[in-house]
C-alpha angles and dihedrals in degrees: 000000000000116000099047119129095220118183112250096212137033132201097220123215112218113225110196121210101332104183103351115234132031129261126226107274124237125185129034113013109237115251124234092273093055093045092052087048092051092049098044119103107284093023125114092269094043094101135271093286093056120118111223113211116210112206100161130038114196116198133184115225116213113056089006119049095008121067119226090274092054093250135112127219122248085248089062095043089051095049092051089049092047091050092051090047087055092052101262117137111226112203124188109217112189149153089234123103122244094260090055091048091046089052092054094043100092087056097044101038092220121166138177120025131003124187107216139186096033089299101318092112140031113209130194106217092194098054097027090230136131109241103180136002140177109197134196110245115247092233089054091049091049092052093048091050092050090045096049091044086058095040096045113022115207092030111150121216135206127171141193121224138158090288101051138259125347133172144170121257092259093060093082130194128297140130090285094063115082118232094232108053122187095208143017123188142056114339091216088064100036101041109092105134135049116289134217088220146329117237121206135184141164134217097218111008119101108259094234090052092050091049093050092049090050090052091051090050095045096045111164091339099079145009117248117203139131139220093199129023092246103066132042113216124209122194133173117286111286096012111133137137088261088052094060095034091056089050093049091046094047091055089049091049090242117146120214091252088065096055129087114196126199125195151139115205139053093264085065094056099090091048091049091050094048096048121083089237130027131196130187124198114237092249091057126130108271090247091058094045089053094049100047126093090221143020120216130182122294124279085255092056103050097262094160091049091054093056092047091048092049089047094056094039088056090075090068095056139265091302091067099047114105112209122246115246096250115017113203132188099040 
């Protein structure tokens, strides 16, 4: 990830006892370095009296930070700004590609690093440059398209690449389809370079069934997930939000125990499992609600702002900490 102008020093914000005990972890098993960090003084295994320092807050966008109209309230904008002033790095982690995050940025007031395309790409909002990417090979994408066409006849495909968004004629029009498309046709004819991800949907098949068939077709060659129960998303093997967040945090010198992650959909699960603390918004998918340490308010009710405000208030002692709406994990 060469080329990033990373800050050399942080002013960490202590977050004391958010959520109490630990939940059973799902997803990737922490490596030795992560386990050492977790068991160090101040880490999640460091005893009940340990103070956990949150240096990075990683938040999903759609359904988590963003309201249904793709805006954020002034309260949320102020909370992000205040967290940054206090030395917390706020990272947007989304399934959206960079061009989509760029188009939202005037309303969001984001800056610094954004993790895009479910972890396939790290994007510097300030310099408008891609800093790191892990792409799905064109040959693998073609094999998955052929396999899923056989496994789920009438499936429609779209894809994201360096040039933008492309889809086949049967994809149709909806809010998920950008106005300016870079291509329009058969992916087997147009895909000649590595991709950020392949998208698939079906006019009749149950979504869970389509996702399962996509997993069977992809096997170990790709990761299958979704950020909305309308579209299956396929990325290169190993690419998840946790994969990219771990790389960003390693470059910053931040341990998992110093990261708080917030999300709402299954594509957030790896990130929530990797981070030292995890929060679901109240409108989250049931699987996400079950996996998170905490549940905050919905995306419409400033759930992310509540978490950030509580994080900052924790510096002033327990009396200033407002409880989350639904504590989990004891």
